[in-house]
N, C-alpha and C positions, 0 to 999 in steps of 0.2 A: 524587476525580477522576472526572469523568463525560464522556461523549461529547457533543459539541456537534452539534446538528442544523441542517439548512437550515431557515429562511433566514438564520441568523446570519451577519452580514457578515464575521466573522473568517475564515470559510471561503473568502472571496474576497480575502483580504489576503495580500500577499507577505510572507514571513518574513525575519528578520534572521539573519546568521551567529552561531553560538555563539562567544563569545570566552573565557568562563571554564569550565574543565572542573573543576567543584567538586561538592560534595555536593548542591547544588540540581539540577544536571544529572543526577547519578546517581539522585536521587529521582524526577525526571521520567521517566527511562528505565525505572526499576523500576516506577513506577506505570502506564506505558503497557503494559509487558509483562504486568502483573497484569490489566489490562483485557482484553487479548487471550486470557488464559488462563481467563477466566470461562466457566462452562458455557453461559450464555445469549448469548455473543458468538461469532459464527462469522466472524471476519475473518482475512485473511492479512496485514494490515498496518494500521498506525495512525500518523498524523502528529501532531506537536505542535499544529498549529492545531486539530485535532479534539478536543483537550482544553483549548483556550483559551490556548495558549502560542504566540506568534509567533516561534518559533525554528526554525532549520533542523535538525530532528531527526525521524526516523521509525524505526519498527520494521518490519522485513520478515521474514516467516516463509518459510523454505525447507523445503518438504515432501519427504520421502523415505520409502522402504519399508525398514524395518530387516531384518536377516537372518532374523527369525522371520516376516516377511510383514506386520507391523503398520506402519501409517502413523505417522510421527513428524515433528517439525519442529524446526528450530533457529531461534531468534530472533536476528536481526542488528540491532544498534543502529547506525544510520547518522546521522552528524552532519556537517553542512556538505558534503553530497554535490555532486559535479560529474559529469555524464555526459561521459566523455571520448571514447567511441566508441559507435556503434550500427550494427547491420547494416542493409543496404539491404532485406534480406528482412523481410517483416512477417508478423504473425499477427493474426487477428481472433478475439477471445475475448469471452465474456460477462463483464461486470464488475458489481459492486455496490459499495456504500460504506456503512460503518457510520454515517456522518453523513446518509445519504439512505435511510432505511428503505424496504423494499419497492419498490425501483426498480433495474432491471437494464437493460443494453443492450450491444450489440456495439460494441467499440472496437478499432480497428486500431492496433497499436503495433509497434515494432521487435522482431524475434524474439530478438535478442541485444543486450545492453548491457554496457559496461564503465564502472564508476564508480570514482572515487577519493573517499575520505571519511576522516573520523576516527571512531574509536570513542568510547565515553563517557569514556575516559581521555585522549583527545587524540592517541592513536597513529594515525599515517597508515596507511591501508590502501587496497588496490585489490581490486576484486571483479568477476569476470565472471559474468554471469547469462544464462540462456536460458530459453525456454519460459515457463511460468507464473510462475516466479520473476522473470524479466525484466519481465513485465507488472506484477507487484506493485510492483517498484522504480519503474517509470515512473509508475504510478498515484500512489504516495506522493510521488514527486518533484514531480509536478504540484501536489499539495496545498501544497507549500512555495512554489510560484509563485502560489498563489491560484486554481488552475485545478481545476474539478471535472470528473469523468469525463462528466457529463451533457452537457457542451459538446462532447464528441467522439463521442457515440453515433451509430451508423449506423442509420438506419431508424426511430428513435424508441424511447422507453423502454417497458419491460414491467414489470408487477408480478409477484410471486412465482408466482401461479397461472398467469398467461400464460406465464411462462418454463418452468414445469414441463410445461405442455401442449405447448409447442414442442419441448422436449427429448424428450418421449415420441414425438411425431410423427417427429422426426429419427431416433430409434433404430429405429422400425418401417419405415423406408424401405429 
């Protein structure tokens, strides 16, 4: 399983709901989690279209600091998601995408979202997210609609060097 890159048309194609919660789905979820755990992959989420599967599935990482002060994450397997509410308050954050290497940009999204979804076993769940985790969920949800973050960038895209330079300048202000 490999990550598909732009300009592959599958990345702009709307996905279909998952109807069968079987070993094929579990293998897809496991494979996507494995991609996100690779040392050379620094992603906070991954959608099924990014690995060539037009199904409503994504993995979203929720990061937290454990009691010893180390950053950890929990992987959420999200199947057939629906955003059922979102805050009027927004946040603007830099985003990138594993399918669009070396491209970053500021995107405005709802600060908080609530989704209902199924896990990889078909169990219905509800999840409230805020901050960066809410951004990850909205970014991956967009992938399922065939929407790339580059269509939402405010002020134009940056490469990694330009982003690093901008962050340095902002920290020194």
